[in-house]
Backbone and ligand atoms as CSV (ligand in chain L), in Angstrom:
chain,resi,resn,atom,element,x,y,z
A,1,UNK,N,N,0.855,-1.146,-0.001
A,1,UNK,CA,C,0.007,-0.030,-0.031
A,1,UNK,C,C,0.941,1.177,-0.056
A,2,UNK,N,N,0.408,2.273,-0.790
A,2,UNK,CA,C,1.254,3.471,-0.745
A,2,UNK,C,C,1.257,4.159,0.595
A,3,UNK,N,N,2.210,4.999,0.767
A,3,UNK,CA,C,2.349,5.732,2.080
A,3,UNK,C,C,1.201,6.672,2.352
A,4,UNK,N,N,0.776,7.384,1.253
A,4,UNK,CA,C,-0.358,8.282,1.387
A,4,UNK,C,C,-1.653,7.613,1.761
A,5,UNK,N,N,-1.977,6.548,0.980
A,5,UNK,CA,C,-3.030,5.693,1.290
A,5,UNK,C,C,-3.121,5.212,2.683
A,6,UNK,N,N,-1.940,4.765,3.197
A,6,UNK,CA,C,-1.833,4.303,4.652
A,6,UNK,C,C,-2.053,5.446,5.540
A,7,UNK,N,N,-1.592,6.562,5.284
A,7,UNK,CA,C,-1.742,7.734,6.150
A,7,UNK,C,C,-3.206,8.196,6.158
A,8,UNK,N,N,-3.921,7.933,4.991
A,8,UNK,CA,C,-5.323,8.264,5.059
A,8,UNK,C,C,-6.036,7.242,5.939
A,9,UNK,N,N,-5.649,5.995,5.827
A,9,UNK,CA,C,-6.299,4.955,6.601
A,9,UNK,C,C,-6.125,5.161,8.072
A,10,UNK,N,N,-4.993,5.649,8.497
A,10,UNK,CA,C,-4.743,5.691,9.978
A,10,UNK,C,C,-5.110,7.144,10.354
A,11,UNK,N,N,-5.644,7.915,9.556
A,11,UNK,CA,C,-6.266,9.207,9.956
A,11,UNK,C,C,-5.176,10.370,10.134
A,12,UNK,N,N,-4.037,10.133,9.618
A,12,UNK,CA,C,-2.924,11.256,9.579
A,12,UNK,C,C,-3.389,12.177,8.624
A,13,UNK,N,N,-3.839,11.837,7.421
A,13,UNK,CA,C,-4.281,12.649,6.394
A,13,UNK,C,C,-5.909,12.538,6.276
A,14,UNK,N,N,-6.407,13.632,5.812
A,14,UNK,CA,C,-7.950,13.553,5.505
A,14,UNK,C,C,-8.190,12.476,4.369
A,15,UNK,N,N,-9.148,11.724,4.680
A,15,UNK,CA,C,-9.457,10.613,3.695
A,15,UNK,C,C,-10.072,11.150,2.426
A,16,UNK,N,N,-10.506,12.360,2.449
A,16,UNK,CA,C,-11.215,12.955,1.320
A,16,UNK,C,C,-10.171,13.717,0.459
A,17,UNK,N,N,-9.616,14.782,0.999
A,17,UNK,CA,C,-8.709,15.647,0.222
A,17,UNK,C,C,-7.205,15.409,0.468
A,18,UNK,N,N,-6.913,14.520,1.403
A,18,UNK,CA,C,-5.533,14.135,1.653
A,18,UNK,C,C,-4.641,15.190,2.315
A,19,UNK,N,N,-5.270,16.205,2.884
A,19,UNK,CA,C,-4.522,17.159,3.541
A,19,UNK,C,C,-4.128,16.744,5.043
A,20,UNK,N,N,-3.203,17.235,5.569
A,20,UNK,CA,C,-2.649,16.865,6.837
A,20,UNK,C,C,-3.662,17.436,7.861
A,21,UNK,N,N,-3.999,16.676,8.956
A,21,UNK,CA,C,-5.033,17.097,9.871
A,21,UNK,C,C,-4.530,17.910,11.093
A,22,UNK,N,N,-4.041,17.172,12.051
A,22,UNK,CA,C,-3.507,17.838,13.259
A,22,UNK,C,C,-2.317,17.256,13.818
A,23,UNK,N,N,-1.617,16.369,13.079
A,23,UNK,CA,C,-0.406,15.724,13.507
A,23,UNK,C,C,-0.742,14.372,14.289
A,24,UNK,N,N,-2.018,14.053,14.557
A,24,UNK,CA,C,-2.302,12.809,15.232
A,24,UNK,C,C,-2.582,11.780,14.261
A,25,UNK,N,N,-2.369,10.424,14.636
A,25,UNK,CA,C,-2.695,9.348,13.847
A,25,UNK,C,C,-3.585,8.379,14.563
A,26,UNK,N,N,-4.894,8.598,14.727
A,26,UNK,CA,C,-5.743,7.925,15.508
A,26,UNK,C,C,-5.910,6.478,15.211
A,27,UNK,N,N,-5.588,6.056,13.886
A,27,UNK,CA,C,-5.698,4.664,13.623
A,27,UNK,C,C,-7.020,4.324,12.856
A,28,UNK,N,N,-7.743,5.386,12.490
A,28,UNK,CA,C,-8.920,5.099,11.624
A,28,UNK,C,C,-9.076,6.294,10.785
A,29,UNK,N,N,-9.708,6.154,9.611
A,29,UNK,CA,C,-9.840,7.206,8.663
A,29,UNK,C,C,-10.706,8.408,9.147
A,30,UNK,N,N,-10.271,9.673,8.852
A,30,UNK,CA,C,-11.128,10.699,9.223
A,30,UNK,C,C,-11.107,11.813,8.285
A,31,UNK,N,N,-11.936,12.877,8.483
A,31,UNK,CA,C,-12.099,14.031,7.520
A,31,UNK,C,C,-11.490,15.283,8.263
A,32,UNK,N,N,-10.786,16.138,7.411
A,32,UNK,CA,C,-10.337,17.433,7.927
A,32,UNK,C,C,-11.544,18.324,8.132
A,33,UNK,N,N,-11.368,19.487,8.809
A,33,UNK,CA,C,-12.477,20.415,9.152
A,33,UNK,C,C,-13.107,20.916,7.875
A,34,UNK,N,N,-12.331,21.031,6.727
A,34,UNK,CA,C,-12.961,21.576,5.521
A,34,UNK,C,C,-13.778,20.568,4.841
A,35,UNK,N,N,-13.505,19.267,4.995
A,35,UNK,CA,C,-14.315,18.229,4.382
A,35,UNK,C,C,-15.499,17.759,5.250
A,36,UNK,N,N,-15.487,18.011,6.565
A,36,UNK,CA,C,-16.547,17.470,7.396
A,36,UNK,C,C,-17.717,18.209,7.054
A,37,UNK,N,N,-18.946,17.433,7.006
A,37,UNK,CA,C,-20.189,18.091,6.713
A,37,UNK,C,C,-20.583,19.089,7.729
A,38,UNK,N,N,-21.085,20.210,7.510
A,38,UNK,CA,C,-21.358,21.161,8.542
A,38,UNK,C,C,-22.534,20.636,9.410
A,39,UNK,N,N,-22.381,20.800,10.632
A,39,UNK,CA,C,-23.456,20.319,11.587
A,39,UNK,C,C,-24.706,21.192,11.421
A,40,UNK,N,N,-24.535,22.578,11.304
A,40,UNK,CA,C,-25.601,23.476,11.241
A,40,UNK,C,C,-25.515,24.183,9.810
A,41,UNK,N,N,-26.673,24.283,9.194
A,41,UNK,CA,C,-26.649,25.053,7.924
A,41,UNK,C,C,-26.218,26.492,8.335
A,42,UNK,N,N,-25.327,27.067,7.486
A,42,UNK,CA,C,-24.943,28.500,7.833
A,42,UNK,C,C,-26.202,29.339,7.764
A,43,UNK,N,N,-26.214,30.297,8.678
A,43,UNK,CA,C,-27.363,31.197,8.690
A,43,UNK,C,C,-27.443,31.896,7.309
A,44,UNK,N,N,-28.685,31.954,6.825
A,44,UNK,CA,C,-28.774,32.764,5.585
A,44,UNK,C,C,-29.548,34.038,5.960
A,45,UNK,N,N,-29.702,34.917,4.993
A,45,UNK,CA,C,-30.384,36.171,5.198
A,45,UNK,C,C,-31.199,36.597,4.018
A,46,UNK,N,N,-32.073,37.444,4.243
A,46,UNK,CA,C,-32.922,37.935,3.162
A,46,UNK,C,C,-32.663,39.504,3.097
A,47,UNK,N,N,-32.928,40.021,1.851
A,47,UNK,CA,C,-32.865,41.485,1.748
A,47,UNK,C,C,-34.200,42.028,2.270
A,48,UNK,N,N,-34.160,43.025,3.200
A,48,UNK,CA,C,-35.410,43.619,3.741
A,48,UNK,C,C,-35.162,45.102,3.843
A,49,UNK,N,N,-36.203,45.848,4.166
A,49,UNK,CA,C,-36.037,47.175,4.335
A,49,UNK,C,C,-36.075,47.660,5.856
A,50,UNK,N,N,-35.137,48.546,6.243
A,50,UNK,CA,C,-35.190,49.028,7.582
A,50,UNK,C,C,-35.611,50.495,7.586
A,51,UNK,N,N,-36.819,50.822,8.339
A,51,UNK,CA,C,-37.324,52.104,8.395
A,51,UNK,C,C,-36.737,52.643,9.805
A,52,UNK,N,N,-35.978,53.760,9.688
A,52,UNK,CA,C,-35.387,54.341,10.955
A,52,UNK,C,C,-35.868,55.853,11.113
A,53,UNK,N,N,-36.917,55.988,11.993
A,53,UNK,CA,C,-37.341,57.446,12.096
A,53,UNK,C,C,-36.324,58.244,12.924
A,54,UNK,N,N,-35.378,57.631,13.558
A,54,UNK,CA,C,-34.387,58.424,14.345
A,54,UNK,C,C,-33.439,59.083,13.308
A,55,UNK,N,N,-33.148,58.353,12.218
A,55,UNK,CA,C,-32.191,58.894,11.165
A,55,UNK,C,C,-32.994,59.377,10.018
A,56,UNK,N,N,-34.292,59.263,10.166
A,56,UNK,CA,C,-35.241,59.542,8.969
A,56,UNK,C,C,-34.751,58.893,7.720
A,57,UNK,N,N,-34.394,57.538,7.812
A,57,UNK,CA,C,-33.934,56.844,6.625
A,57,UNK,C,C,-34.716,55.604,6.431
A,58,UNK,N,N,-34.619,55.252,5.101
A,58,UNK,CA,C,-35.291,53.959,4.620
A,58,UNK,C,C,-34.257,53.188,3.853
A,59,UNK,N,N,-33.807,52.064,4.281
A,59,UNK,CA,C,-32.604,51.467,3.511
A,59,UNK,C,C,-32.791,49.986,3.501
A,60,UNK,N,N,-32.017,49.327,2.515
A,60,UNK,CA,C,-32.046,47.978,2.354
A,60,UNK,C,C,-30.988,47.434,3.303
A,61,UNK,N,N,-31.379,46.278,3.954
A,61,UNK,CA,C,-30.509,45.632,5.013
A,61,UNK,C,C,-30.596,44.067,4.715
A,62,UNK,N,N,-29.553,43.365,5.405
A,62,UNK,CA,C,-29.747,41.898,5.409
A,62,UNK,C,C,-30.310,41.460,6.620
A,63,UNK,N,N,-31.461,40.807,6.545
A,63,UNK,CA,C,-32.083,40.255,7.797
A,63,UNK,C,C,-31.842,38.752,7.905
A,64,UNK,N,N,-31.283,38.374,9.047
A,64,UNK,CA,C,-30.953,36.936,9.176
A,64,UNK,C,C,-32.170,36.155,9.233
A,65,UNK,N,N,-32.013,34.859,8.702
A,65,UNK,CA,C,-33.087,33.832,8.735
A,65,UNK,C,C,-32.674,32.710,9.630
A,66,UNK,N,N,-33.705,32.111,10.359
A,66,UNK,CA,C,-33.465,30.855,11.083
A,66,UNK,C,C,-34.420,29.813,10.385
A,67,UNK,N,N,-33.788,28.850,9.690
A,67,UNK,CA,C,-34.594,27.952,8.898
A,67,UNK,C,C,-35.342,28.717,7.949
A,68,UNK,N,N,-36.721,28.490,8.154
A,68,UNK,CA,C,-37.581,29.247,7.097
A,68,UNK,C,C,-38.350,30.345,7.650
A,69,UNK,N,N,-37.838,30.920,8.898
A,69,UNK,CA,C,-38.387,32.119,9.484
A,69,UNK,C,C,-37.407,33.184,9.532
A,70,UNK,N,N,-37.924,34.399,9.688
A,70,UNK,CA,C,-36.895,35.427,9.842
A,70,UNK,C,C,-36.439,35.319,11.380
A,71,UNK,N,N,-35.215,35.699,11.626
A,71,UNK,CA,C,-34.674,35.573,12.961
A,71,UNK,C,C,-35.295,36.681,13.853
A,72,UNK,N,N,-36.065,36.232,14.820
A,72,UNK,CA,C,-36.727,37.218,15.660
A,72,UNK,C,C,-35.685,38.014,16.449
A,73,UNK,N,N,-34.602,37.249,16.858
A,73,UNK,CA,C,-33.531,37.935,17.624
A,73,UNK,C,C,-32.894,39.046,16.854
A,74,UNK,N,N,-32.651,38.755,15.512
A,74,UNK,CA,C,-32.084,39.847,14.687
A,74,UNK,C,C,-33.013,40.979,14.568
A,75,UNK,N,N,-34.414,40.755,14.533
A,75,UNK,CA,C,-35.457,41.746,14.503
A,75,UNK,C,C,-35.317,42.554,15.806
A,76,UNK,N,N,-35.223,41.899,16.933
A,76,UNK,CA,C,-35.130,42.745,18.223
A,76,UNK,C,C,-33.871,43.526,18.223
A,77,UNK,N,N,-32.767,43.030,17.658
A,77,UNK,CA,C,-31.550,43.713,17.551
A,77,UNK,C,C,-31.711,44.988,16.687
A,78,UNK,N,N,-32.289,44.757,15.511
A,78,UNK,CA,C,-32.369,45.806,14.516
A,78,UNK,C,C,-33.312,46.918,15.004
A,79,UNK,N,N,-34.377,46.497,15.617
A,79,UNK,CA,C,-35.443,47.430,15.996
A,79,UNK,C,C,-35.136,48.008,17.444
A,80,UNK,N,N,-34.190,47.399,18.127
A,80,UNK,CA,C,-33.853,47.802,19.434
A,80,UNK,C,C,-35.080,47.690,20.356
A,81,UNK,N,N,-35.622,46.481,20.423
A,81,UNK,CA,C,-36.840,46.257,21.288
A,81,UNK,C,C,-36.911,44.826,21.659
A,82,UNK,N,N,-37.918,44.485,22.500
A,82,UNK,CA,C,-38.055,43.060,23.115
A,82,UNK,C,C,-39.227,42.358,22.555
A,83,UNK,N,N,-40.086,42.992,21.895
A,83,UNK,CA,C,-41.277,42.425,21.280
A,83,UNK,C,C,-41.601,42.921,20.013
A,84,UNK,N,N,-42.029,42.178,18.994
A,84,UNK,CA,C,-42.355,42.659,17.703
A,84,UNK,C,C,-43.814,42.321,17.359
A,85,UNK,N,N,-44.444,43.099,16.481
A,85,UNK,CA,C,-45.687,42.783,15.990
A,85,UNK,C,C,-45.662,42.692,14.480
A,86,UNK,N,N,-46.352,41.771,13.843
A,86,UNK,CA,C,-46.357,41.611,12.443
A,86,UNK,C,C,-47.634,42.331,11.845
A,87,UNK,N,N,-47.349,43.294,10.948
A,87,UNK,CA,C,-48.545,43.895,10.322
A,87,UNK,C,C,-48.578,43.343,8.862
A,88,UNK,N,N,-49.637,42.628,8.467
A,88,UNK,CA,C,-49.579,42.071,7.078
A,88,UNK,C,C,-50.048,43.095,6.098
A,89,UNK,N,N,-49.221,43.270,5.053
A,89,UNK,CA,C,-49.562,44.379,3.972
A,89,UNK,C,C,-49.884,43.635,2.728
A,90,UNK,N,N,-50.454,44.471,1.800
A,90,UNK,CA,C,-50.607,43.965,0.458
A,90,UNK,C,C,-49.306,43.480,-0.190
A,91,UNK,N,N,-49.396,42.725,-1.266
A,91,UNK,CA,C,-48.215,42.277,-1.891
A,91,UNK,C,C,-47.230,41.344,-1.173
A,92,UNK,N,N,-47.899,40.524,-0.184
A,92,UNK,CA,C,-47.112,39.533,0.527
A,92,UNK,C,C,-45.964,40.218,1.315
A,93,UNK,N,N,-46.213,41.452,1.815
A,93,UNK,CA,C,-45.186,42.122,2.589
A,93,UNK,C,C,-45.672,42.113,4.077
A,94,UNK,N,N,-44.667,42.060,4.973
A,94,UNK,CA,C,-44.921,42.203,6.358
A,94,UNK,C,C,-44.176,43.390,6.890
A,95,UNK,N,N,-44.819,44.193,7.696
A,95,UNK,CA,C,-44.205,45.282,8.342
A,95,UNK,C,C,-43.954,44.755,9.832
A,96,UNK,N,N,-42.718,44.722,10.222
A,96,UNK,CA,C,-42.371,44.292,11.612
A,96,UNK,C,C,-42.091,45.541,12.483
A,97,UNK,N,N,-42.922,45.734,13.447
A,97,UNK,CA,C,-42.889,46.927,14.356
A,97,UNK,C,C,-42.559,46.612,15.706
A,98,UNK,N,N,-42.028,47.470,16.449
A,98,UNK,CA,C,-41.912,47.300,17.827
A,98,UNK,C,C,-43.283,47.375,18.490
A,99,UNK,N,N,-43.602,46.222,19.144
A,99,UNK,CA,C,-44.970,46.104,19.654
A,99,UNK,C,C,-45.176,47.083,20.875
A,100,UNK,N,N,-44.148,47.418,21.528
A,100,UNK,CA,C,-44.266,48.370,22.684
A,100,UNK,C,C,-44.019,49.817,22.254
A,101,UNK,N,N,-43.870,50.003,21.007
A,101,UNK,CA,C,-43.402,51.331,20.379
A,101,UNK,C,C,-44.278,52.461,20.971
A,102,UNK,N,N,-45.567,52.152,21.048
A,102,UNK,CA,C,-46.486,53.299,21.539
A,102,UNK,C,C,-46.344,53.672,22.908
A,103,UNK,N,N,-45.799,52.658,23.780
A,103,UNK,CA,C,-45.621,53.001,25.134
A,103,UNK,C,C,-44.327,53.785,25.376
A,104,UNK,N,N,-43.495,53.806,24.376
A,104,UNK,CA,C,-42.246,54.496,24.565
A,104,UNK,C,C,-42.451,55.921,23.865
A,105,UNK,N,N,-41.771,56.906,24.426
A,105,UNK,CA,C,-41.778,58.218,23.843
A,105,UNK,C,C,-40.778,58.138,22.643
A,106,UNK,N,N,-41.358,57.692,21.576
A,106,UNK,CA,C,-40.488,57.293,20.402
A,106,UNK,C,C,-40.780,58.136,19.142
A,107,UNK,N,N,-39.952,57.759,18.181
A,107,UNK,CA,C,-40.050,58.540,16.856
A,107,UNK,C,C,-41.132,57.931,15.988
A,108,UNK,N,N,-42.120,58.677,15.558
A,108,UNK,CA,C,-43.057,58.056,14.629
A,108,UNK,C,C,-42.703,58.119,13.217
A,109,UNK,N,N,-43.307,57.252,12.404
A,109,UNK,CA,C,-43.295,57.439,10.969
A,109,UNK,C,C,-44.705,57.122,10.389
A,110,UNK,N,N,-44.856,57.577,9.100
A,110,UNK,CA,C,-46.132,57.262,8.484
A,110,UNK,C,C,-45.872,56.390,7.316
A,111,UNK,N,N,-46.684,55.419,7.049
A,111,UNK,CA,C,-46.525,54.523,5.835
A,111,UNK,C,C,-47.877,54.513,5.176
A,112,UNK,N,N,-47.951,55.156,4.040
A,112,UNK,CA,C,-49.168,55.250,3.333
A,112,UNK,C,C,-49.750,53.946,2.812
A,113,UNK,N,N,-48.970,52.976,2.712
A,113,UNK,CA,C,-49.437,51.608,2.173
A,113,UNK,C,C,-50.293,50.898,3.174
A,114,UNK,N,N,-49.921,50.982,4.465
A,114,UNK,CA,C,-50.541,50.172,5.461
A,114,UNK,C,C,-51.933,50.739,5.852
A,115,UNK,N,N,-52.754,49.791,6.274
A,115,UNK,CA,C,-54.095,50.200,6.725
A,115,UNK,C,C,-54.089,51.187,7.884
A,116,UNK,N,N,-53.254,50.841,8.894
A,116,UNK,CA,C,-53.062,51.749,10.052
A,116,UNK,C,C,-51.787,52.454,9.544
A,117,UNK,N,N,-51.936,53.804,9.414
A,117,UNK,CA,C,-50.800,54.593,8.839
A,117,UNK,C,C,-49.620,54.972,9.657
A,118,UNK,N,N,-49.936,55.138,11.006
A,118,UNK,CA,C,-48.888,55.571,11.731
A,118,UNK,C,C,-48.266,54.613,12.704
A,119,UNK,N,N,-46.985,54.547,12.690
A,119,UNK,CA,C,-46.255,53.560,13.658
A,119,UNK,C,C,-45.141,54.319,14.360
A,120,UNK,N,N,-44.724,53.706,15.392
A,120,UNK,CA,C,-43.705,54.386,16.250
A,120,UNK,C,C,-42.444,53.525,16.315
A,121,UNK,N,N,-41.306,54.092,16.194
A,121,UNK,CA,C,-40.019,53.415,16.362
A,121,UNK,C,C,-39.525,52.901,15.007
A,122,UNK,N,N,-38.448,52.059,15.096
A,122,UNK,CA,C,-37.937,51.544,13.923
A,122,UNK,C,C,-38.713,50.294,13.473
A,123,UNK,N,N,-38.784,50.046,12.130
A,123,UNK,CA,C,-39.522,48.928,11.661
A,123,UNK,C,C,-38.824,48.369,10.493
A,124,UNK,N,N,-39.228,47.083,10.077
A,124,UNK,CA,C,-38.762,46.336,8.983
A,124,UNK,C,C,-39.890,46.051,8.005
A,125,UNK,N,N,-39.448,46.031,6.753
A,125,UNK,CA,C,-40.492,45.505,5.767
A,125,UNK,C,C,-39.834,44.200,5.143
A,126,UNK,N,N,-40.598,43.140,5.299
A,126,UNK,CA,C,-40.119,41.869,4.880
A,126,UNK,C,C,-40.994,41.321,3.803
A,127,UNK,N,N,-40.336,40.725,2.725
A,127,UNK,CA,C,-41.124,40.130,1.578
A,127,UNK,C,C,-41.278,38.664,1.918
A,128,UNK,N,N,-42.550,38.230,1.654
A,128,UNK,CA,C,-42.814,36.760,1.804
A,128,UNK,C,C,-43.160,36.135,0.408
A,129,UNK,N,N,-42.836,34.899,0.304
A,129,UNK,CA,C,-43.293,34.192,-0.857
A,129,UNK,C,C,-43.771,32.796,-0.358
A,130,UNK,N,N,-45.151,32.593,-0.380
A,130,UNK,CA,C,-45.744,31.379,0.106
A,130,UNK,C,C,-45.299,31.063,1.562
A,131,UNK,N,N,-45.467,32.150,2.410
A,131,UNK,CA,C,-45.157,32.087,3.838
A,131,UNK,C,C,-43.726,31.842,4.262
A,132,UNK,N,N,-42.821,32.041,3.253
A,132,UNK,CA,C,-41.384,31.987,3.431
A,132,UNK,C,C,-40.819,33.295,3.126
A,133,UNK,N,N,-39.932,33.750,4.064
A,133,UNK,CA,C,-39.310,35.175,3.722
A,133,UNK,C,C,-38.413,35.003,2.609
A,134,UNK,N,N,-38.385,35.967,1.696
A,134,UNK,CA,C,-37.583,35.960,0.565
A,134,UNK,C,C,-37.009,37.369,0.336
A,135,UNK,N,N,-36.011,37.455,-0.583
A,135,UNK,CA,C,-35.470,38.873,-0.777
A,135,UNK,C,C,-36.389,39.844,-1.355
A,136,UNK,N,N,-36.438,41.055,-0.721
A,136,UNK,CA,C,-37.289,42.111,-1.201
A,136,UNK,C,C,-36.508,42.781,-2.383
A,137,UNK,N,N,-37.117,42.835,-3.492
A,137,UNK,CA,C,-36.620,43.520,-4.653
A,137,UNK,C,C,-36.109,44.946,-4.415
A,138,UNK,N,N,-34.868,45.096,-4.641
A,138,UNK,CA,C,-34.192,46.410,-4.300
A,138,UNK,C,C,-34.855,47.482,-5.113
A,139,UNK,N,N,-35.433,47.151,-6.333
A,139,UNK,CA,C,-36.048,48.152,-7.211
A,139,UNK,C,C,-37.363,48.841,-6.619
A,140,UNK,N,N,-37.908,48.034,-5.607
A,140,UNK,CA,C,-39.070,48.515,-4.904
A,140,UNK,C,C,-38.768,49.585,-3.880
A,141,UNK,N,N,-37.543,49.784,-3.596
A,141,UNK,CA,C,-37.111,50.698,-2.517
A,141,UNK,C,C,-37.639,52.129,-2.781
A,142,UNK,N,N,-37.382,52.638,-3.896
A,142,UNK,CA,C,-37.780,53.985,-4.129
A,142,UNK,C,C,-39.376,54.160,-4.071
A,143,UNK,N,N,-40.018,53.232,-4.532
A,143,UNK,CA,C,-41.462,53.231,-4.497
A,143,UNK,C,C,-42.044,53.273,-3.051
A,144,UNK,N,N,-41.391,52.350,-2.199
A,144,UNK,CA,C,-41.753,52.232,-0.842
A,144,UNK,C,C,-41.312,53.595,0.026
A,145,UNK,N,N,-40.142,54.021,-0.353
A,145,UNK,CA,C,-39.550,55.257,0.261
A,145,UNK,C,C,-40.459,56.393,0.087
A,146,UNK,N,N,-41.036,56.523,-1.038
A,146,UNK,CA,C,-41.992,57.619,-1.397
A,146,UNK,C,C,-43.230,57.638,-0.440
A,147,UNK,N,N,-43.522,56.493,0.033
A,147,UNK,CA,C,-44.865,56.453,0.882
A,147,UNK,C,C,-44.528,56.460,2.419
A,148,UNK,N,N,-43.228,56.657,2.648
A,148,UNK,CA,C,-42.943,56.783,4.119
A,148,UNK,C,C,-42.530,58.148,4.385
A,149,UNK,N,N,-43.054,58.736,5.475
A,149,UNK,CA,C,-42.558,59.990,5.895
A,149,UNK,C,C,-42.398,60.027,7.420
A,150,UNK,N,N,-41.711,61.025,7.888
A,150,UNK,CA,C,-41.373,61.086,9.278
A,150,UNK,C,C,-41.908,62.409,9.982
A,151,UNK,N,N,-43.223,62.447,10.223
A,151,UNK,CA,C,-43.865,63.675,10.782
A,151,UNK,C,C,-43.478,63.653,12.288
A,152,UNK,N,N,-43.714,64.813,12.878
A,152,UNK,CA,C,-43.514,64.926,14.357
A,152,UNK,C,C,-44.960,64.592,14.884
A,153,UNK,N,N,-44.898,64.297,16.198
A,153,UNK,CA,C,-46.111,63.839,16.897
A,153,UNK,C,C,-47.141,65.032,16.741
A,154,UNK,N,N,-46.727,66.282,16.786
A,154,UNK,CA,C,-47.633,67.456,16.617
A,154,UNK,C,C,-48.248,67.399,15.191
A,155,UNK,N,N,-47.479,67.172,14.226
A,155,UNK,CA,C,-48.037,67.118,12.874
A,155,UNK,C,C,-49.015,65.913,12.793
A,156,UNK,N,N,-48.835,64.826,13.401
A,156,UNK,CA,C,-49.747,63.765,13.259
A,156,UNK,C,C,-51.011,64.196,14.025
A,157,UNK,N,N,-50.944,64.770,15.161
A,157,UNK,CA,C,-52.122,65.291,16.009
A,157,UNK,C,C,-53.047,66.211,15.129
A,158,UNK,N,N,-52.282,67.126,14.416
A,158,UNK,CA,C,-53.010,68.091,13.565
A,158,UNK,C,C,-53.644,67.449,12.467
A,159,UNK,N,N,-53.019,66.450,11.764
A,159,UNK,CA,C,-53.583,65.733,10.853
A,159,UNK,C,C,-54.849,64.883,11.129
A,160,UNK,N,N,-54.802,64.351,12.395
A,160,UNK,CA,C,-55.946,63.534,12.874
A,160,UNK,C,C,-57.025,64.481,13.202
A,161,UNK,N,N,-56.736,65.604,13.759
A,161,UNK,CA,C,-57.881,66.586,14.171
A,161,UNK,C,C,-58.546,67.005,12.906
A,162,UNK,N,N,-57.695,67.358,11.881
A,162,UNK,CA,C,-58.315,67.861,10.637
A,162,UNK,C,C,-59.209,66.805,10.004
A,163,UNK,N,N,-58.834,65.506,10.113
A,163,UNK,CA,C,-59.672,64.523,9.607
A,163,UNK,C,C,-61.024,64.335,10.344
A,164,UNK,N,N,-60.979,64.616,11.715
A,164,UNK,CA,C,-62.222,64.526,12.517
A,164,UNK,C,C,-63.245,65.653,12.149
A,165,UNK,N,N,-62.725,66.817,11.758
A,165,UNK,CA,C,-63.637,67.869,11.459
A,165,UNK,C,C,-64.364,67.746,10.103
L,1,ZN,ZN,ZN,-10.164,17.248,3.658
């Protein structure tokens, strides 16, 4: 038997790619770290939109996924909150908002596409396709951006009063 084949059999070299492992020869074939199948699938992400009323910005971001769901932990991190609420919009889009936003003296924004127009705090817009989060098309950003504004609490009150009259 060749020396290399022998070293693969005793585990000195990776049995798949033949690279040197760690200097050990355990006496059975094994794989190097590069050839070992990954235990966990690497976390994937989807393109989503972050609405930030503090910076008055609307931008594309990478939102992490856990299996076939968006990562709630990443939502909490991005929105800087402990609880989120999903508001289902037309076009298979979900607005993820800080559920406790209204309790905090926070920054509002107005989104003309949603049934309820006013929201408070940072928010995400996530695209779904058959109940699975998917990349939001970057070309939709200007369209969505046009429908989001950052009024002050006073402006919102005025607007609501005007509607009542
Ligand atoms: Zn290998």
